[in-house]
Backbone bond lengths (Angstrom), bond angles and torsions (degrees), N, CA, C in turn:
res aa  C-N    CA-C-N  psi(-1)  N-CA   C-N-CA  omega(-1)  CA-C   N-CA-C  phi
1 X - - - 1.447 - - 1.534 109.35 -
2 X 1.297 114.65 149.07 1.463 120.30 177.83 1.520 110.35 -71.46
3 X 1.314 116.22 164.06 1.467 120.49 175.50 1.520 110.73 -60.55
4 X 1.304 115.83 -37.19 1.468 120.64 178.14 1.530 110.71 -62.50
5 X 1.342 116.97 -46.99 1.463 121.26 -179.59 1.522 111.58 -65.65
6 X 1.335 116.98 -28.29 1.465 121.01 177.74 1.526 111.98 -79.42
7 X 1.334 117.16 -6.34 1.459 121.41 179.28 1.512 113.64 79.50
8 X 1.318 117.51 17.39 1.469 120.76 179.16 1.522 109.18 -74.56
9 X 1.326 117.35 136.02 1.469 119.57 -177.98 1.522 111.88 -69.93
10 X 1.289 115.66 141.51 1.465 123.44 177.30 1.533 107.40 -89.97
11 X 1.313 116.64 122.45 1.473 120.43 -176.85 1.529 112.50 -87.00
12 X 1.318 117.28 -33.24 1.472 122.71 -179.61 1.523 106.67 -107.75
13 X 1.303 117.29 113.84 1.454 120.94 -172.82 1.528 114.19 -92.25
14 X 1.328 118.08 26.06 1.461 119.22 176.32 1.539 108.94 -70.08
15 X 1.320 118.08 150.87 1.466 120.22 179.64 1.536 112.84 -56.75
16 X 1.337 117.71 -38.92 1.460 120.26 -178.94 1.522 111.69 -67.49
17 X 1.309 117.64 -43.38 1.456 120.92 178.44 1.527 110.36 -64.23
18 X 1.321 117.38 -41.91 1.463 120.74 178.22 1.523 110.95 -62.63
19 X 1.317 117.63 -38.74 1.467 121.51 178.72 1.529 110.41 -63.47
20 X 1.335 116.54 -45.75 1.461 120.62 -179.66 1.520 111.70 -69.06
21 X 1.338 117.83 -30.15 1.460 123.12 -179.90 1.522 111.33 -62.01
22 X 1.327 116.35 -25.09 1.470 121.66 179.28 1.523 112.06 -82.90
23 X 1.327 118.08 -3.57 1.471 121.21 -178.37 1.522 112.08 -113.85
24 X 1.322 113.95 -179.29 1.462 122.87 177.13 1.521 107.60 -107.06
25 X 1.325 116.40 129.66 1.463 122.07 179.37 1.526 109.56 -84.99
26 X 1.329 116.90 129.58 1.461 121.71 179.09 1.527 110.01 -137.63
27 X 1.328 115.13 162.59 1.464 121.83 177.26 1.516 109.18 -118.21
28 X 1.324 116.18 153.56 1.455 121.71 -177.32 1.523 112.95 -71.39
29 X 1.339 117.94 -31.17 1.471 120.70 -175.72 1.525 111.43 -129.90
30 X 1.325 115.57 159.65 1.466 121.11 174.85 1.523 110.45 -59.95
31 X 1.324 116.33 -42.26 1.468 121.00 -178.22 1.521 110.31 -59.52
32 X 1.325 117.37 -44.94 1.459 120.76 178.96 1.531 110.97 -64.14
33 X 1.316 116.97 -41.07 1.467 120.41 179.91 1.529 110.52 -65.07
34 X 1.325 117.31 -42.95 1.469 120.69 178.66 1.536 110.85 -62.94
35 X 1.312 116.67 -40.35 1.466 120.72 179.01 1.524 110.09 -63.00
36 X 1.323 117.82 -42.53 1.473 121.10 179.57 1.516 111.38 -62.66
37 X 1.336 116.86 -41.22 1.456 120.17 -179.61 1.529 110.47 -67.60
38 X 1.333 117.63 -35.81 1.464 120.07 176.53 1.526 110.26 -65.89
39 X 1.334 116.72 -39.03 1.467 120.54 179.48 1.530 111.60 -71.73
40 X 1.327 116.09 -35.69 1.463 121.57 -174.66 1.532 109.47 -130.16
41 X 1.339 118.15 78.36 1.468 121.41 -176.31 1.530 114.22 -56.51
42 X 1.333 117.06 -23.99 1.461 119.35 -179.78 1.528 112.62 -67.62
43 X 1.342 117.29 -9.06 1.467 120.49 177.61 1.523 112.17 -69.75
44 X 1.332 116.63 -23.23 1.458 119.10 176.92 1.510 112.80 134.72
45 X 1.323 114.83 -172.51 1.459 121.20 -175.09 1.525 112.98 -118.85
46 X 1.329 116.89 0.55 1.463 121.22 -177.93 1.526 110.73 -135.42
47 X 1.324 114.53 155.15 1.463 121.51 175.34 1.524 107.80 -120.40
48 X 1.305 115.74 128.44 1.466 121.13 175.89 1.522 108.47 -98.81
49 X 1.326 116.00 128.36 1.465 120.56 174.80 1.526 107.43 -92.71
50 X 1.326 115.28 128.24 1.463 120.67 178.02 1.520 109.32 -118.43
51 X 1.294 114.92 144.04 1.464 121.91 173.29 1.515 107.01 -120.22
52 X 1.322 115.28 110.50 1.456 121.30 -174.33 1.524 109.47 -99.72
53 X 1.311 117.39 121.30 1.469 119.47 179.31 1.531 111.09 -70.72
54 X 1.315 115.78 159.87 1.459 119.40 179.68 1.524 111.34 -66.60
55 X 1.321 116.87 -31.37 1.471 120.91 177.64 1.520 108.63 -93.92
56 X 1.321 116.58 95.95 1.458 121.60 -178.50 1.515 109.69 -148.50
57 X 1.320 114.69 158.60 1.465 120.40 175.06 1.522 111.57 -87.78
58 X 1.352 116.71 -9.41 1.463 119.85 178.13 1.518 110.49 -68.38
59 X 1.309 115.51 144.63 1.475 120.90 172.48 1.508 107.42 -100.00
60 X 1.318 117.49 128.66 1.453 123.38 -178.25 1.523 108.10 -119.24
61 X 1.337 116.22 131.26 1.460 119.50 -178.57 1.523 110.30 -142.55
62 X 1.315 116.49 133.35 1.470 121.47 171.27 1.516 105.33 -65.75
63 X 1.337 117.04 125.90 1.469 119.46 -173.46 1.520 111.19 -139.49
64 X 1.273 115.83 158.62 1.465 127.62 -178.13 1.527 111.06 62.07
65 X 1.310 115.42 178.23 1.476 120.59 -179.79 1.528 111.81 -92.06
66 X 1.313 117.22 -2.08 1.464 121.83 -178.99 1.527 108.88 -73.26
67 X 1.333 118.06 124.21 1.475 120.23 179.26 1.535 111.45 -56.18
68 X 1.319 116.30 133.02 1.455 121.62 177.23 1.512 115.72 75.29
69 X 1.343 118.30 10.01 1.465 120.98 -179.33 1.522 110.29 -90.97
70 X 1.338 114.84 134.07 1.462 121.90 177.85 1.517 108.57 -131.82
71 X 1.321 115.68 160.43 1.456 121.85 172.24 1.523 108.04 -123.07
72 X 1.337 115.51 137.59 1.460 122.61 177.52 1.518 108.34 -114.43
73 X 1.320 116.44 138.32 1.455 122.16 174.42 1.519 107.70 -125.66
74 X 1.302 115.91 139.91 1.458 119.83 176.05 1.515 111.83 153.72
75 X 1.306 115.08 -168.35 1.460 123.04 -177.15 1.525 110.79 -68.82
76 X 1.336 117.97 122.78 1.474 120.28 179.76 1.529 113.15 -57.74
77 X 1.322 118.15 -36.26 1.469 120.63 179.98 1.536 110.49 -66.27
78 X 1.321 116.71 -37.87 1.465 119.63 177.46 1.534 109.76 -64.92
79 X 1.324 116.83 -46.29 1.462 120.76 179.01 1.526 110.75 -60.01
80 X 1.308 117.46 -43.94 1.465 121.54 178.89 1.527 111.20 -57.61
81 X 1.319 116.96 -34.20 1.454 121.11 178.50 1.514 114.03 -66.49
82 X 1.314 117.28 -16.89 1.468 121.58 -179.63 1.528 113.50 -95.95
83 X 1.335 117.04 0.38 1.467 120.84 177.15 1.526 108.49 -72.09
84 X 1.339 116.47 124.47 1.471 120.54 -179.41 1.517 112.18 -107.86
85 X 1.327 118.35 -18.81 1.464 121.41 175.98 1.519 109.80 -164.06
86 X 1.329 114.75 158.28 1.456 122.36 175.48 1.519 106.18 -135.29
87 X 1.348 115.75 128.30 1.462 120.60 -178.85 1.529 110.07 -128.02
88 X 1.318 114.65 147.63 1.467 120.07 176.05 1.520 109.09 -74.67
89 X 1.318 115.44 147.01 1.467 120.68 178.01 1.516 108.83 -91.49
């Protein structure tokens, strides 16, 4: 679920930040995801690998200036169905 769906308060009220707050932040590679978790431990202790088919209702967009960073928008249950593995960091 997105931070917005979880009811987490948005601290920066810019339109772009609010738009991204409604999505799920993901990285293109395991290495990038591991690096982000090392930089920001509050992100969690596990990485979920997702494989998103080309035919999906999810919206995927390359976002922010961080290399390999994407944002996904859509139904959390659909996204959960695309999880193929979860590993500890």
